[in-house]
C-alpha positions as CSV (number, residue, x, y, z in Angstrom):
1,Y,-43.5,17.8,-23.3
2,E,-44.3,19.7,-26.3
3,Q,-41.1,21.3,-26.6
4,R,-39.3,18.0,-26.4
5,V,-41.7,16.7,-29.4
6,D,-41.3,19.8,-31.6
7,M,-37.3,19.6,-31.0
8,V,-37.4,16.0,-32.2
9,C,-39.9,16.7,-35.3
10,G,-37.6,19.7,-36.3
11,H,-35.2,16.8,-37.6
12,I,-37.4,13.7,-38.2
13,E,-40.9,12.4,-38.3
14,P,-40.5,9.6,-35.9
15,K,-42.0,6.2,-36.7
16,R,-40.8,4.5,-33.6
17,W,-39.8,6.4,-30.1
18,L,-38.5,4.6,-27.2
19,D,-38.4,6.7,-23.9
20,V,-35.9,5.5,-21.3
21,G,-36.6,6.2,-17.6
22,C,-40.1,7.1,-18.7
23,G,-41.9,6.7,-15.5
24,H,-45.5,6.3,-16.0
25,G,-45.2,8.0,-19.5
26,H,-46.5,11.5,-19.0
27,M,-44.4,12.9,-21.8
28,F,-46.2,10.4,-24.1
29,S,-49.6,11.0,-22.9
30,R,-48.9,14.5,-24.4
31,A,-46.9,13.3,-27.5
32,R,-49.8,11.0,-28.3
33,T,-52.0,13.9,-29.2
34,M,-49.1,15.3,-31.3
35,L,-47.8,12.2,-33.1
36,H,-50.7,10.0,-34.5
37,D,-48.6,7.7,-36.6
38,T,-45.9,7.2,-34.2
39,R,-45.4,4.0,-32.2
40,L,-44.6,5.1,-28.7
41,E,-42.5,2.6,-26.2
42,G,-41.3,3.4,-22.6
43,L,-38.7,1.6,-20.7
44,D,-38.0,1.9,-16.9
45,F,-36.9,-0.3,-13.9
46,G,-40.2,-0.7,-12.1
47,S,-44.0,-1.3,-12.7
48,A,-44.9,2.4,-13.5
49,V,-44.2,1.8,-17.0
50,S,-46.7,-1.0,-17.1
51,V,-49.3,1.1,-15.4
52,G,-48.5,4.0,-18.4
53,K,-49.1,1.4,-21.0
54,S,-52.5,0.3,-19.2
55,R,-53.5,4.1,-19.4
56,G,-53.1,4.0,-23.2
57,W,-50.0,6.3,-23.1
58,M,-47.7,4.0,-24.9
59,D,-47.9,0.9,-27.1
60,E,-45.4,-1.2,-25.5
61,A,-43.7,-1.3,-22.1
62,H,-40.4,-2.6,-21.4
63,E,-39.6,-3.3,-17.6
64,G,-35.8,-3.4,-16.5
65,L,-32.4,-1.9,-17.2
66,F,-31.9,-0.3,-20.3
67,V,-28.5,-1.9,-20.9
68,D,-29.8,-5.3,-20.3
69,H,-32.7,-4.9,-23.1
70,A,-30.4,-3.0,-25.6
71,A,-29.6,-6.0,-27.6
72,D,-33.1,-7.1,-27.9
73,L,-34.1,-3.8,-29.2
74,A,-31.2,-3.4,-31.5
75,G,-31.9,-1.2,-34.3
76,R,-35.7,-0.8,-33.8
77,F,-36.1,2.9,-33.0
78,D,-35.5,6.0,-35.1
79,V,-35.9,8.1,-31.7
80,V,-34.6,7.3,-28.2
81,S,-35.0,9.8,-25.5
82,M,-33.5,10.2,-22.1
83,C,-35.2,13.1,-20.1
84,H,-34.0,13.5,-16.6
85,Y,-32.7,9.9,-16.8
86,L,-28.6,10.1,-17.2
87,E,-28.3,12.1,-13.9
88,H,-29.6,8.9,-12.1
89,V,-27.6,6.3,-13.6
90,T,-24.2,4.8,-12.5
91,D,-22.5,4.5,-16.1
92,Q,-23.7,7.4,-18.5
93,R,-21.5,6.0,-21.3
94,A,-23.2,2.4,-21.1
95,E,-26.5,4.1,-21.3
96,M,-25.6,6.0,-24.4
97,R,-24.0,2.9,-25.9
98,A,-27.4,1.0,-25.4
99,A,-29.2,3.9,-27.0
100,H,-26.6,3.7,-30.1
101,T,-27.6,-0.1,-30.2
102,A,-31.5,0.5,-30.2
103,L,-31.3,3.1,-32.8
104,S,-31.2,2.7,-36.3
105,T,-28.7,4.3,-38.6
106,G,-29.1,8.1,-38.4
107,G,-31.6,7.9,-35.4
108,L,-31.9,10.6,-32.9
109,L,-31.0,10.3,-29.3
110,L,-32.7,13.2,-27.1
111,I,-31.5,14.1,-23.7
112,E,-32.5,16.6,-21.1
113,V,-30.6,16.9,-18.0
114,P,-30.0,19.6,-15.1
115,D,-27.5,22.1,-16.0
116,P,-24.4,22.2,-13.5
117,E,-23.5,25.5,-14.8
118,S,-26.7,27.0,-14.1
119,V,-26.9,30.6,-13.0
120,F,-29.3,29.6,-10.4
121,M,-26.8,26.9,-8.9
122,R,-24.5,29.8,-8.2
123,L,-27.4,31.9,-6.7
124,L,-29.0,29.1,-4.6
125,G,-25.9,27.2,-3.7
126,R,-26.8,24.0,-1.5
127,H,-30.4,24.6,-1.9
128,W,-30.6,24.4,-5.6
129,M,-32.8,21.4,-6.1
130,P,-31.2,19.3,-8.8
131,W,-28.3,18.4,-6.6
132,Y,-31.1,16.1,-5.2
133,Q,-28.8,13.8,-3.2
134,P,-28.6,10.7,-3.0
135,Q,-30.6,10.2,-6.2
136,H,-28.7,12.6,-8.8
137,L,-25.4,10.7,-9.1
138,H,-23.8,12.7,-12.3
139,L,-24.4,16.4,-13.3
140,V,-22.5,17.0,-16.5
141,P,-21.7,20.1,-18.2
142,T,-22.7,20.7,-22.1
143,V,-19.1,20.6,-23.2
144,Q,-18.5,17.3,-21.4
145,L,-21.7,15.9,-22.5
146,A,-20.8,16.6,-26.1
147,E,-17.5,14.6,-25.6
148,M,-19.1,11.6,-24.3
149,L,-21.8,11.5,-27.2
150,R,-18.9,11.7,-29.6
151,E,-17.2,8.8,-27.7
152,C,-20.3,6.9,-27.8
153,G,-20.9,7.2,-31.6
154,F,-23.1,10.3,-31.9
155,E,-23.0,13.6,-33.2
156,P,-24.6,16.5,-31.4
157,V,-26.9,18.4,-33.8
158,E,-28.9,20.9,-31.6
159,W,-28.8,22.2,-28.3
160,H,-31.4,24.0,-26.1
161,T,-30.1,25.7,-23.0
162,G,-32.0,28.9,-22.2
163,S,-35.2,27.8,-24.2
164,A,-35.4,24.6,-22.1
165,H,-35.6,26.5,-18.8
166,S,-38.1,25.1,-16.4
167,P,-39.1,28.2,-14.2
168,N,-39.4,26.4,-10.6
169,D,-35.8,27.1,-9.1
170,F,-36.9,29.3,-6.6
171,L,-40.2,27.6,-5.6
172,L,-38.1,24.3,-5.2
173,A,-35.2,26.0,-3.2
174,S,-37.7,27.1,-0.9
175,V,-39.1,23.7,-0.2
176,V,-35.4,22.4,0.2
177,W,-34.7,25.1,2.7
178,L,-37.8,24.2,4.6
179,R,-36.9,20.5,4.8
180,R,-33.6,21.5,6.7
181,F,-35.8,22.3,9.4
182,S,-38.3,19.9,9.2
183,P,-37.7,16.8,6.8
184,N,-40.1,14.3,5.8
185,L,-41.2,12.5,8.9
186,D,-42.8,9.3,7.5
187,V,-39.5,7.7,6.2
188,P,-38.5,4.1,6.7
189,W,-35.3,4.9,8.4
190,R,-36.7,7.0,11.2
191,D,-38.8,6.1,14.4
192,P,-42.6,6.8,13.8
193,P,-42.8,10.5,14.8
194,S,-44.5,11.7,18.0
195,I,-47.6,14.0,18.2
196,L,-45.1,16.8,19.1
197,A,-43.1,16.2,16.1
198,R,-45.9,16.1,13.8
199,L,-47.2,19.4,15.3
200,R,-44.1,21.3,14.7
201,H,-43.9,19.7,11.3
202,G,-47.2,21.1,10.5
203,L,-46.4,24.5,12.0
204,I,-43.2,25.0,10.1
205,W,-44.8,24.0,6.5
206,T,-47.9,26.3,7.4
207,F,-45.7,29.3,8.1
208,G,-43.5,28.4,5.1
209,V,-46.4,28.5,2.6
210,P,-45.5,32.4,2.0
211,L,-42.1,31.7,1.3
212,V,-43.1,28.9,-1.5
213,I,-45.5,31.4,-3.0
214,A,-42.6,34.0,-3.0
215,G,-40.6,31.6,-4.6
216,A,-43.1,30.6,-7.3
217,L,-43.6,34.4,-8.0
218,A,-40.0,35.0,-8.4
219,D,-39.7,32.0,-10.8
220,K,-42.7,33.4,-12.9
221,L,-41.2,37.0,-13.0
222,L,-37.5,35.9,-14.0
223,A,-38.6,33.3,-16.5
224,P,-38.8,35.6,-19.6
225,L,-35.1,37.1,-18.8
226,A,-33.8,33.2,-17.7
227,K,-35.0,32.1,-21.2
228,R,-32.4,34.5,-22.7
229,A,-29.3,33.2,-20.8
230,H,-27.2,30.4,-21.7
231,H,-27.0,28.2,-18.5
232,V,-30.4,28.1,-16.6
233,S,-32.0,25.1,-14.9
234,Q,-31.4,22.4,-17.6
235,Y,-30.5,21.9,-21.2
236,R,-31.6,19.5,-24.0
237,V,-29.6,18.2,-26.9
238,I,-30.3,16.1,-29.7
239,A,-27.6,13.9,-31.1
240,R,-27.5,11.7,-34.4
241,R,-26.3,8.3,-34.4
242,V,-23.2,8.1,-36.8
């Protein structure tokens, strides 16, 4: 969260910031301590955003779809952020155009997404967590995202690739691997699990704990090297409205 705020503040002192797909607004819970004079507003499809406002993490909550709210928010913001949001939507260009509408002239759009050219994706294959089907609909390489931004009226001004690395690839891959053998039991599309199924589930995850710990240690050990690489777990870009 601090890296995102620092990246924005390297270009502008934000007066009004909209975080799209904010969830409960955890990023703003940290940004609040760093940006004392900035009005922080969140938008998400669901009641979580209102919970975040009630906790004092943001000044205003907008509930619904960004493309539906954009016209009402036109020109209000000097920063719009979309962190781990664009990979979930059906039409990424429509979301970028909505950001163009909500931003004032010269305003900044901050995007953070998983990097499909990640070296960890090549190493881990199907167990690479950011595939995250069916929630992740689009994973866009940096070159393609730059083209999309320009199509929608933005010019990229700064990229973070290696420095944006979040060291959790092997830990999450170990969880994905264990779920192959024992997926979540309490889901609405399955019958209630039997006692035997719960026992099997508990045993698999108990004996899988060392694997998860090993994954976490591998992430920690590799983090300094990964941050020097070009394509790692995710990337960030700041683009200016033109």
